[in-house]
N, C-alpha and C positions, 0 to 999 in steps of 0.2 A: 178157468171160468170165474168171473166175478159174480157174487151174489149181492144184490143191492136191495135196499128197502126204500120205497117211495114214502116220504114223510107226509105227503098229502092224503093218500088213501090207505097207507099202511101195508101195502102188498110187498112181500119179499119174493124176489124171483131172480132168475139168471139174467145176465146182462143182455141177452138177445131180446128180452121184452122191453128194453130201454134203448135210447139213442144218445150217444155221447155228443156233447155240444161244445167241447173245448174247455179252456181255462176259465175258472170262476173268478169273480171279484175284479174284473177289469174295469178301469176307468174309461168310459166311452167319451169320445170327443165328437161333437156335432158341428153344425154350421158355425162359422166364426173361429174355429180352431186353426192353429197354424199347420202348415204342411208336415212339420216334424212331429207334432202331437198326433196327427191323423196317421202318419206312417207308423209311429209307435203302437197305436191302437190296432192297426190292421196286421202288422207283420211281426212284431216283437212279442214272443211268448216265452214264458218260463218253461223249461224242459228239465225239471230236476230229477236227479236220481235219488228217490226217496219220497217223502211226503209231498203230496200235490193235491190241490183243490180244483175240482172239475164241475162243470155243469152237465146235467143229464136230464132227459125228458122221458116220462113214462109213456112211451109210444103206444104200446098195446094195452093200455089201461086208462087212467084218468086224464092223460095228456098234459099233466102239469110238469113244469120245469122245477128242478131242485139241484142242490149242490151235494157233492160227495167228497169226503177226505179219504184218500187211499195212498198206499205206498206203491210207487211205480216199479219197484224192484220185486217185491214179494207178492204184489196184488192184494195185500191185506187191506180191507175196508175198515176204516175207523168209525164211520157213521155217515149219516145223511141229514140234511137240514133244508129248510125252505129257501128258495131262490131269492126271496124278498129281503134277505139279510145282507148287510154290507160287509160283513166279516164273519169268520167261523164262530160258532157259538162256544160258550165256555165249556159245555159238555164235550164237544168235539175236541177242543184243545186239551182238555183234561184226559180224554181217552188216548190222544196221541202221546202226550207226555208220560202217561202211565206205561205205554208200550215202547216208547222211544225217549228215555230220560235225557239223552244228549241232544235232542232236536230243539231248534229254536226257529220261530217264525220270522222269515225274511220280510222286510218291508217292500 
């Protein structure tokens, strides 16, 4: 069971209080984009074995969306941060590097 903290309201709870929303930090392509760009956005997702950045919503609380960094193998949560950020925060990256020194962020 994942234990997540909503950065908007500060509530820490089991994952059943939240709703997973897929991969975080995706580049969204809208009107005027090519078919290839739209296909990439719709269907191509990272599915790493290890550190992954995801979107979550505090369903049974404040209703806000946020991002979570976690390990897909161990289910270890490195932290959560506001969904309005375009990339993981320095604090999150530091927490990951502290616990996974050999990890590097893929572009």
